[in-house]
C-alpha positions as CSV (number, residue, x, y, z in Angstrom):
1,M,150.9,246.8,-24.7
2,H,149.2,245.7,-27.9
3,D,151.5,244.7,-30.7
4,I,150.8,247.0,-33.7
5,G,152.4,244.8,-36.3
6,T,154.6,241.8,-37.3
7,L,157.4,241.7,-39.7
8,A,157.4,239.2,-42.5
9,A,160.3,237.8,-44.6
10,P,162.6,240.3,-46.4
11,A,161.2,241.7,-49.7
12,T,163.3,242.7,-52.7
13,D,160.6,244.4,-54.8
14,A,158.2,247.2,-54.0
15,M,154.9,246.0,-52.6
16,P,152.0,246.6,-55.0
17,R,150.1,249.7,-54.0
18,Q,146.7,247.9,-53.9
19,A,148.2,245.4,-51.4
20,Q,149.3,248.3,-49.2
21,A,145.9,250.0,-49.1
22,G,144.7,247.7,-46.4
23,S,141.9,245.3,-45.5
24,R,140.0,244.2,-42.5
25,S,142.5,241.4,-41.9
26,G,145.5,243.7,-41.9
27,V,147.9,245.6,-44.2
28,A,150.9,244.5,-46.3
29,T,153.6,247.1,-46.8
30,Q,157.3,247.7,-46.7
31,A,159.6,249.2,-44.1
32,W,163.3,249.9,-43.4
33,V,164.0,247.5,-40.5
34,L,166.5,247.2,-37.7
35,H,167.2,243.8,-36.4
36,D,167.9,242.7,-32.8
37,L,171.6,241.9,-33.0
38,S,171.4,239.6,-29.9
39,R,169.4,237.0,-31.8
40,G,172.2,235.6,-34.0
41,N,174.0,236.8,-37.0
42,R,171.8,239.7,-38.2
43,P,172.5,242.7,-40.4
44,R,173.4,245.7,-38.4
45,D,172.1,248.4,-40.7
46,L,168.7,249.3,-42.0
47,R,167.2,246.6,-44.3
48,L,164.2,246.9,-46.6
49,E,161.8,244.2,-45.8
50,S,158.1,243.4,-46.1
51,L,155.8,244.1,-43.2
52,H,152.4,243.0,-42.1
53,L,150.3,245.3,-39.8
54,A,147.5,243.7,-37.8
55,A,143.9,244.8,-38.3
56,L,142.9,248.2,-37.0
57,E,141.8,248.5,-33.4
58,G,138.8,250.9,-33.0
59,H,140.9,253.8,-31.7
60,E,143.6,253.5,-34.4
61,L,144.0,255.0,-37.8
62,L,145.8,253.5,-40.9
63,V,148.1,256.2,-42.3
64,E,150.7,256.7,-45.0
65,P,153.7,258.7,-44.0
66,L,154.5,261.5,-46.5
67,Y,157.6,263.2,-45.1
68,G,159.8,262.5,-42.1
69,C,162.6,264.4,-40.4
70,W,165.7,262.4,-39.4
71,E,166.1,262.8,-35.6
72,G,169.0,262.2,-33.3
73,N,167.2,259.3,-31.7
74,M,167.0,257.6,-35.0
75,S,170.8,257.6,-35.3
76,H,171.1,256.4,-31.7
77,A,168.9,253.5,-32.7
78,V,170.9,252.7,-35.8
79,S,174.2,252.9,-34.0
80,R,172.8,251.0,-31.0
81,Q,174.1,253.7,-28.7
82,P,173.5,254.4,-25.8
83,I,171.1,251.4,-26.0
84,D,169.9,248.8,-28.5
85,I,166.3,249.7,-29.0
86,A,165.4,246.4,-30.6
87,R,166.9,244.5,-27.6
88,Q,165.2,246.9,-25.1
89,R,161.9,246.4,-26.7
90,G,162.3,242.7,-26.7
91,E,161.4,242.5,-30.4
92,D,163.1,240.6,-33.2
93,R,162.9,243.6,-35.6
94,V,161.8,247.3,-35.2
95,V,160.8,250.1,-37.5
96,I,161.9,253.6,-36.3
97,G,161.0,257.1,-37.3
98,N,159.0,259.5,-35.1
99,A,158.9,262.9,-36.7
100,G,156.8,263.7,-39.7
101,V,153.6,264.2,-41.6
102,V,151.1,261.5,-42.5
103,R,147.9,261.2,-44.5
104,V,144.9,259.3,-43.0
105,L,143.9,256.3,-45.2
106,R,141.3,254.8,-42.9
107,P,140.1,255.7,-39.4
108,G,139.1,253.0,-36.9
109,A,135.5,252.5,-35.9
110,D,135.9,254.5,-32.7
111,V,137.9,257.4,-34.1
112,T,136.3,260.8,-34.1
113,G,137.5,264.1,-35.6
114,F,139.6,262.6,-38.4
115,K,138.6,261.3,-41.8
116,E,140.2,259.8,-44.9
117,G,142.5,262.2,-46.6
118,D,143.3,264.4,-43.5
119,V,147.0,265.4,-43.4
120,C,148.4,265.5,-39.9
121,L,151.5,265.8,-37.8
122,W,152.3,262.6,-36.0
123,T,153.4,263.4,-32.4
124,A,154.4,259.7,-31.9
125,V,153.9,259.9,-28.2
126,V,152.5,257.4,-25.7
127,W,151.1,259.8,-23.1
128,D,150.7,259.1,-19.4
129,K,147.4,259.8,-17.7
130,H,148.5,263.4,-17.0
131,G,149.4,264.2,-20.6
132,F,153.2,263.9,-20.2
133,T,155.4,261.9,-22.6
134,H,155.9,258.4,-21.4
135,R,157.4,256.6,-24.4
136,V,157.9,257.4,-28.1
137,A,156.3,255.4,-30.9
138,G,158.7,254.5,-33.6
139,Y,161.5,254.5,-31.0
140,D,161.3,253.0,-27.5
141,A,157.5,252.1,-27.3
142,P,157.1,248.3,-27.8
143,G,154.9,247.2,-30.6
144,T,154.9,250.4,-32.6
145,V,155.9,251.0,-36.2
146,G,157.5,254.3,-37.1
147,L,157.7,256.4,-40.2
148,L,160.2,254.3,-42.1
149,A,157.3,252.3,-43.3
150,R,155.1,252.9,-46.3
151,R,152.1,252.4,-44.1
152,T,151.7,252.4,-40.3
153,K,149.0,252.5,-37.6
154,V,148.7,255.4,-35.1
155,R,146.5,256.4,-32.2
156,Q,144.0,259.2,-32.5
157,D,145.6,261.1,-29.6
158,Q,148.9,261.2,-31.5
159,L,147.7,263.3,-34.5
160,I,147.4,267.0,-35.0
161,R,145.8,268.2,-38.2
162,V,148.0,270.4,-40.4
163,P,146.3,273.8,-40.5
164,V,143.8,274.0,-43.4
165,Q,145.4,275.9,-46.3
166,S,148.6,276.3,-44.4
167,R,151.0,278.8,-45.9
168,F,153.8,276.3,-45.2
169,G,154.8,273.1,-47.0
170,L,154.3,269.6,-45.7
171,A,158.1,269.0,-45.5
172,Q,158.4,272.1,-43.3
173,W,155.7,270.7,-41.0
174,A,157.7,267.4,-40.9
175,A,160.7,269.3,-39.8
176,F,158.6,271.1,-37.1
177,A,157.0,267.9,-35.7
178,V,159.6,267.0,-33.1
179,R,162.3,269.6,-32.8
180,H,160.0,272.6,-32.6
181,I,157.4,271.0,-30.4
182,T,160.2,269.8,-28.1
183,A,161.6,273.3,-28.0
184,W,158.2,274.8,-27.2
185,G,157.6,272.5,-24.2
186,N,161.1,272.9,-22.9
187,W,161.3,276.6,-23.3
188,R,157.9,277.2,-21.7
189,V,159.1,275.5,-18.4
190,A,162.6,277.1,-18.5
191,M,161.3,280.6,-19.2
192,Q,158.7,280.4,-16.4
193,C,161.4,279.1,-13.9
194,Y,163.6,282.0,-14.9
195,S,160.8,284.5,-14.7
196,A,160.2,283.5,-11.1
197,M,163.8,284.6,-10.2
198,R,164.5,287.3,-12.8
199,P,166.2,290.4,-11.3
200,S,164.4,293.7,-11.3
201,T,167.5,295.7,-12.1
202,P,166.7,298.5,-14.5
203,G,168.2,298.0,-18.0
204,F,169.0,294.3,-17.3
205,E,168.7,292.2,-20.5
206,P,169.3,288.4,-19.9
207,W,171.1,286.2,-22.3
208,V,169.9,282.8,-23.6
209,W,172.6,280.5,-25.0
210,G,172.5,277.1,-26.6
211,W,174.7,274.3,-27.8
212,G,173.9,273.9,-31.6
213,G,171.3,271.5,-32.8
214,G,167.9,271.6,-34.4
215,T,166.0,271.7,-31.1
216,A,168.3,274.3,-29.6
217,F,168.1,276.4,-32.8
218,A,164.3,276.3,-32.6
219,E,164.3,277.1,-28.9
220,L,166.6,280.1,-29.3
221,T,164.5,281.5,-32.2
222,L,161.5,281.3,-29.8
223,A,163.5,283.0,-27.1
224,A,164.5,285.8,-29.5
225,R,160.9,286.3,-30.4
226,Q,160.1,286.9,-26.7
227,G,162.8,289.6,-26.4
228,F,165.8,287.7,-25.0
229,R,169.3,288.2,-26.4
230,T,170.5,284.9,-27.8
231,A,173.7,283.1,-28.9
232,L,174.1,279.6,-30.4
233,I,177.2,277.5,-30.6
234,A,178.1,275.6,-33.8
235,S,181.1,274.6,-35.7
236,E,180.0,274.1,-39.3
237,P,180.2,277.3,-41.4
238,S,176.8,276.7,-43.0
239,R,175.1,276.5,-39.6
240,L,176.9,279.5,-38.3
241,E,175.6,281.5,-41.2
242,R,172.1,280.2,-40.7
243,I,172.3,281.2,-37.0
244,R,173.5,284.7,-38.0
245,K,170.6,285.1,-40.5
246,A,168.2,284.2,-37.8
247,G,169.3,287.1,-35.7
248,I,171.2,285.0,-33.2
249,V,174.8,285.6,-32.3
250,P,176.8,282.8,-33.8
251,V,179.6,281.4,-31.6
252,D,182.2,279.3,-33.3
253,R,182.8,276.1,-31.4
254,R,186.1,275.6,-33.1
255,R,187.6,278.1,-30.7
256,F,187.2,275.5,-27.9
257,A,187.1,272.3,-29.9
258,G,188.7,270.3,-27.1
259,L,185.7,271.0,-24.7
260,D,184.7,267.4,-23.9
261,H,184.6,266.8,-20.1
262,R,184.8,263.0,-20.7
263,R,188.4,263.5,-21.6
264,S,189.2,265.6,-18.5
265,T,190.2,262.6,-16.3
266,D,192.8,261.4,-18.8
267,P,196.2,262.8,-17.8
268,S,197.2,263.1,-21.5
269,S,194.2,265.3,-22.4
270,A,193.3,267.0,-19.1
271,G,195.4,270.1,-19.9
272,D,193.8,270.5,-23.3
273,Y,190.4,270.3,-21.6
274,R,191.2,273.0,-19.1
275,Q,192.4,275.3,-21.9
276,A,189.3,274.6,-23.9
277,E,187.1,275.3,-20.9
278,H,189.0,278.6,-20.3
279,D,188.5,279.6,-24.0
280,F,184.8,278.8,-23.8
281,L,184.2,280.9,-20.7
282,T,186.3,283.7,-22.3
283,A,184.0,283.6,-25.4
284,V,180.9,283.7,-23.1
285,D,182.3,286.8,-21.3
286,E,183.2,288.5,-24.6
287,V,179.6,288.1,-25.9
288,T,177.8,288.9,-22.7
289,D,180.2,291.6,-21.4
290,G,180.9,289.5,-18.4
291,Q,177.2,289.1,-17.5
292,R,177.2,285.4,-18.4
293,V,174.1,283.3,-19.3
294,S,170.7,283.5,-17.7
295,I,169.2,280.5,-19.5
296,F,171.5,277.9,-21.1
297,V,169.9,275.3,-23.4
298,D,172.0,272.2,-23.2
299,H,170.7,269.2,-25.1
300,L,174.1,267.6,-25.3
301,G,174.9,266.5,-21.8
302,A,178.0,265.0,-20.3
303,A,180.6,266.4,-22.7
304,V,179.7,270.0,-22.0
305,T,177.5,270.3,-18.9
306,P,180.3,271.0,-16.4
307,A,181.4,274.0,-18.5
308,T,177.8,275.0,-19.1
309,L,177.2,275.2,-15.4
310,K,180.2,277.5,-15.0
311,A,178.8,279.8,-17.7
312,L,175.5,280.4,-15.8
313,A,174.8,283.8,-14.2
314,R,173.2,284.3,-10.9
315,P,170.3,283.5,-11.1
316,G,170.4,281.0,-13.9
317,V,168.6,278.1,-15.5
318,I,170.1,275.2,-17.3
319,T,167.5,273.4,-19.4
320,T,167.5,270.2,-21.3
321,S,165.4,267.6,-23.1
322,G,168.3,265.5,-24.5
323,W,171.6,263.7,-23.7
324,K,173.4,263.3,-27.0
325,T,176.9,263.1,-25.4
326,G,176.0,261.3,-22.2
327,M,173.1,260.9,-19.7
328,D,174.9,261.3,-16.3
329,M,175.6,264.7,-14.8
330,K,177.5,265.6,-11.6
331,T,176.5,268.8,-9.8
332,N,177.5,270.5,-6.6
333,R,174.3,271.3,-4.6
334,A,176.0,274.0,-2.5
335,V,177.2,275.9,-5.6
336,A,173.8,275.5,-7.3
337,S,172.0,276.8,-4.3
338,M,174.3,279.8,-3.7
339,N,174.0,280.8,-7.4
340,W,170.2,280.3,-7.6
341,H,170.5,277.8,-10.3
342,V,167.4,275.9,-11.5
343,H,167.8,272.6,-13.5
344,V,165.0,271.9,-15.9
345,H,164.5,268.5,-17.5
346,S,161.7,267.7,-20.0
347,H,160.9,265.0,-22.5
348,Y,159.3,266.1,-25.8
349,A,156.3,268.1,-24.5
350,R,152.9,267.9,-22.8
351,R,150.0,266.8,-24.9
352,D,148.4,270.3,-24.7
353,D,151.7,271.9,-25.8
354,C,151.5,270.2,-29.2
355,A,148.4,271.9,-30.6
356,A,149.5,275.2,-29.0
357,A,152.9,275.1,-30.8
358,V,151.3,274.3,-34.2
359,A,148.8,277.2,-33.8
360,Y,151.6,279.6,-32.9
361,A,153.8,278.4,-35.8
362,E,151.0,278.9,-38.4
363,E,150.2,282.4,-37.0
364,S,153.7,283.7,-36.4
365,G,155.8,281.9,-39.0
366,W,157.9,280.1,-36.3
367,I,158.7,277.1,-38.6
368,P,161.9,275.9,-40.2
369,E,163.1,277.1,-43.6
370,L,164.5,274.0,-45.3
371,D,168.0,274.4,-46.7
372,S,169.0,271.0,-48.1
373,R,167.7,268.4,-50.5
374,I,165.0,265.9,-49.6
375,Y,166.1,262.3,-49.5
376,D,163.9,259.8,-51.4
377,W,162.6,256.5,-49.9
378,D,165.4,254.4,-51.4
379,E,168.0,256.9,-50.2
380,I,167.1,256.6,-46.5
381,P,170.2,254.4,-45.6
382,Q,172.4,257.0,-47.3
383,L,170.7,259.7,-45.1
384,A,171.4,257.6,-42.0
385,R,175.1,257.5,-43.0
386,D,175.3,261.2,-44.0
387,Y,173.8,262.2,-40.6
388,A,176.1,259.9,-38.6
389,E,179.1,261.4,-40.5
390,G,178.0,264.9,-39.7
391,G,178.2,266.1,-43.3
392,L,174.6,267.3,-43.8
393,G,175.1,270.9,-42.8
394,T,171.4,271.3,-41.9
395,Y,169.4,271.1,-38.7
396,F,166.4,269.5,-40.5
397,P,167.3,266.5,-42.8
398,I,164.0,265.5,-44.5
399,Y,163.1,262.2,-46.3
400,R,160.1,261.4,-48.5
401,V,158.2,258.2,-47.9
402,N,155.1,258.5,-50.2
403,P,154.2,261.2,-52.7
404,E,151.9,264.1,-51.7
């Protein structure tokens, strides 16, 4: 893969704007950088450093990020869990950030359909030949520079123009760029799988549940718009209130706070886990009147998946596009077969899903309402800490890179 840029020595002062604007020989800018810790004594956290981008290829565009939304994968990168992205990419330093809105500064010679000044969502995906997500720029795609840079280069097929005269703000579109498009792609497949099995019993109304998070919240609001009854699990009072206001049944996770299957093999905590699982299934039965869950959105993974599977109805779908609490899952094929359980796994979305999701959002209003402050450029390390500590109370933490 072509290297998109190289990192220069650390910088202490802001780069002059005229130097950032770009030239035929490349672009000088600034970025918050993560170092590969395996290459000696390096700082672990984000560091502000100077950056040099190579000259534009014909299919690339030079852009300036305006707003970004802090994603779970960004915290994974900063914490080096479950993998060290810099080490995996084989690069000395990397720049992350893959959800947001950018403005085109200069299109490459072969670019069509975009011009200077266009404001776009950056899907940040390296697509395979069938239009499925292969890797993510600003995360695990080698040679890419993410949105934690004042300037970056992107591919034409990664941009979707923000609707002209949109009734929504650019920060809202930044919040939409990953979580809602991921939700759109995942829900489309899960809903179609369930529709193929859905009982024809008169009066039957299926339930869709989810484990709290921005993508699950987006997915359940989409399910509710399509007539499903919905419930979302969360523990923070502010999130529970937001769930309620969205017309989704809020389920307080504190009722079963010990529900972490990773502790179930420890004799000292196995009893607590069994009680938490019992309390969880009791809560499911209370809300669904014993019917249980037809589609369960589980982007968490190992900590909750065994209990999630027990909460599924017959037939049922468990659907995921994430693995926040662990990637490995053990299932019983006989139980899954007898209960008509379908397991859906997706990664972000298909290329065609992106434009469809944006068009639907503009038409219907399916877009986040922002409920917290926007972090400025020099506050990005603080945002990383606040997100890691779980004290934000919002599904959509936004940061500003350049002024509108």
